[in-house]
N, C-alpha and C positions, 0 to 999 in steps of 0.2 A: 525426586520429581516434585518440586514445590508447587503447591496450589494455594491460591489466596481466595478465601471465602468473602465474596462481596455482598452477601445476603441473598441476592437473587440469582447468583451464578458463581461457580468456582472457576477462576482463571488460572491456567497453568503458565508458569514463567520459568525461565532459566536466567541465571546471572553469572557473569564472569568478569574479572578485572577489578580495577579500583580507580582512585583518583577523584578529582573535583568535578569533572565533566562526565555526565551520564549520556549514553547513546542508546536509543530505543529502536529496535527493529520491528517493523510492522509488515507482516507477510502478505502475499497475494491472495486472490480470490479463491475461496474454498480450501486454502492451504493451511500451513502451520509454520512454526519457526524451526522445524527440525533440520531442514536443508541448510539454513543459515548457521545453525548451531554446529553442524557436522563439518561444514566446509569453510566457514568464514569467521566464526565468532572468536577464535583464538587470536586472529590478527587484530580485530577491533579491541579485544581485551588488553592488548598492549598499550593502547592509547586512551581508553575510556572505561568507565564502569558500564559494562555492556549488558543490556537487558533484552531478551527475546520473549515474546509471549504469543499465545494462541487465542484467536478471537473466540468469543462465546459460541458454543455449539460446533467447534472445529478442533482438529488436532487432539490434544490431551486435555483441553478445557471441557467443562461440563456443559450440558444442554440447558436451555433457558425457556421460559414461557413466551418471551417476546424477542424479536430481532429487528433492529433498525440501525441506520447509520449513526444517529445520535446516541443510541445505546452502546454501540461498539466504542465510540469516542469516550463516553462516560466510563466504561469499563477501564480504559487506559488511565483516565484521570484518577479513578479510585485505586487502581493498582499502584500508581506512582505515590499516592498518599500512603498506602500501606508499606511501601519501600522507603519512605522518607526521602523521596526525590522531589525537590522543589522545582527544578528546571532541568531540561534535557534537550539534546539534539534528537529530534523525532524524525526517523527515516521511514519512508513507506514505498514499497514497490508495487506497481500496478494498482489493484484494489487498495492496497495499503496506502498508496498515494492519495486516493480519494478520502480514506479515513483520516490521513494526516491533515488534509485541507479542512475537514470538518472539525478536527481537534484544535487546529490553530485558530479557527474562528470562534470556537466555543470556550477554549481554555488558553487564551493567549499568554497568560502569566506563566504557563508551564513550559513555553517554548523558548529555549536559548537560540535555537535555529531550527529550520525544517529542511529536509532533503526529500525531494519527490522524484521518483525514478519510474520512467515508462508509464505515465499515467495521464489523466486529463481531468478537467473541471466541467466538461460538457461533451456530448456525443451527438453525431448526426443520426438521421433516421435508420440507415442500414446498420450502424454500430449498435444503436439501441435494440434493434431486432435481434442482432447476434448475441448481445449480452443477456437479453431476456431468454433466448433459447438455450443459453448455457445452463440456466436454472432448470428449464424444462428437461434437458438431457440428464441433469443430475437426478431429477425426480422420476423420470420414466424411461431413461435410456434413449438411444438414437432412433428407435422405431418410429416415433411420431414425425421424424424428419424425413422419412423415406419418401422419395419422389419430389421433395422440395429442393429448391436451389436458392440459398440465401444470397442477397446482394452484398458484395464487398463494400466496406466502409471507405476504403481508399485503395489506390493502386498497389497491388501486391498483398493485400489483406487476405489472410487465411481464415475463412469463415468457419463457423462452428461445425457445419456438416462436413468440412474437409479436415478438421483438426483432430486432436486427441479426444477419445471418448472413454476414458477410464471410469470404471464403476465407482460411485460415491457411496461410502458406508452409510447405512440407514440413519445412524445417529447424527450424521453430518448434513443430511439433505436439507433440513429446514434452514440452517444458517447459510448453506451454499446458495439456496434459492433466494434468500433475503438479500445477500450480497449482489447476486446477479441482477436482481430487480432494482436495487439501489443504483447500480451503475447505468442500467437501462433508463432509469428515471432522470438521469442527467440531461436527457433530451428536453424534457418538459420543465425540469427544475434544475438548471445548471448552477454550479457554484461560482461561475465566472463573475457575476455582478457583485459578489461580496469579497473577492480576493484582494481588492485594494485596502481592505481593513487589516490585512496581515502586515505587521510592522517589524517582525523579527527577520533576520537574514534568511533568505530562501535560495537554496541551490536546486535548480531544476535540470535533470539530466534525461536524455533520451538516446535511443540507439538508432542509427541510420538504417539498420536492417531489421527493425522491429516489425514483424508481420502480424502482431497481435493488436497493438494499440497505435502503432505509428508514432511519428515525431511531432505531428502538427499540433496535437493537444498540449504538448509541452511548451511550444512557442506561444500559444494563446495564454497559458497559465502565467508564463513569465511576464508577458505584456500586461496582463491584468493586475498582477501583484505590483509591478512598477519598479521603482528605483531600488527596492530591497532585494530584488531577484537577480540571480545570475543564471543564465541559460548556457548549457553545454550539450552539444549533440556529438556523440562519439560515433563516427560514421561506420565503423566496422562492427559495432556491437548490435546485438539483437535485443529481445525483450528481457529486461532485467539487467541494466547496465552494471550494477554492483557485482554481478556474477559473470556476465558475458564479457565485460571489459575491465577486469580487476586491475590490470597493470596501469591503465590510464585513470580509472576512477579513484583508486585509493589515494594516490598523491594529490589528485584534484580535491578530494574531500578535506584532507589535512590542510592544504593551502587555503581553501575557502574558510575553514574555521579559524586558522591563524590570522587571516586578513581581517577577521571580525573580532580579534582579541580573545577568542575562546580557547585557543591553544597557544603555547609559547612559540 
């Protein structure tokens, strides 16, 4: 169980495979890389030097004094330094897609390409409320939501009061809350106006049956990035296309990277 000491936090990572091209997996909100490592990493390791890591304060990584979107991105930059990875394909799902956008803006020299799955660069009012409440549920449980009815952010959206309410371990609460509030903050501080600065190839994927984030945010992201972006909506997939639509996504990923000269 490798852990890298970054002085202000210890980051857990797993690595498998080899080759010239590195692929970095960035997990969803409040999560860890464990699901990817158990179910998907073996396939990616056939094609890439594959790295999975846990955000500060989550999974198997250590707790920290501070949490913010720029700090999560800085952790990844420093982790890649420690692993002697100059450039990589940076993949992020859901919250991980928000992190990847921040990373691509702050550390463009690190990105051979980015892949953003089931995410967004901005949120509307109801989505902001829902993401904020995710953090409050992590902190205090579902009790404070009793009697409330959160407005759906889009048709078919499953709101926080209707969804999964698994208990968050105490040591993970602070980071979970920080990530929830960072996504909620995309209403007032969207990343969209800055995405035209991203110059590396960008694959944006969404699921047509995503009831968590929807597909609209992916459309906006692709338009904002511009000519460097390729948008693919897998109509039968749900939230997390890389896992919900493996048979379509995996060849799509390889084709995209080959088209940009990153794979033979």
